[in-house]
C-alpha positions, 0 to 999 in steps of 0.5 A: 453492374446492377445491385438489388437489395430486398427487405420486408420479409419476416414471420406472418400468420396464415391469412396475413399480409406482407410487403416486400421491397427491392431497391435497385442501384448501379446501371439501372438504365439497363433494366427492362424488367423486374420480378419476384421469385421464391424458393421454398425448401427442397423446391425449385425457384419459381416466378411469382410476378414481373413488371416491365419497364413499361409497367405491364405486370404478370403473375403466377396463377397461384398468386393472382388476386392476392399479390400485387407488384408495383414500382416507384421509379423515383426510388428505383424500387419495386414492391410486392404486396402479398395478401392472404398468405398461405403456409405453403408460400413460406420461402425465400423471396428473391428480387430479379432484374433483367437487362435488355441484353438478357442478363439476369441479376438477383438480390440476396433474398428475404425470408417469408415465413407463414406460420401460426 
């Protein structure tokens, strides 16, 4: 019922910046929160940032002050601005949407590689 498509990943140098986008379609009226997660090789998927339907945001401690999650309601799109990227943040980044009923939806993921 909800489809999520991420874009914006790629190769960046340490200390660089990247902006990820997630476009939502389908039964978007059911979404009450969206977020970004990442999964590095051999690691568990971890929450990076969330934004509620009311605009409240939360961040993992490791990215506070460097990452910003935002939304464009007209485009049904959520963004993740990532600054001062570190090599250990190389991962596949996934967009997530949660409905009022608690159902979780995931995008296909976009690879962010932080390397010189």
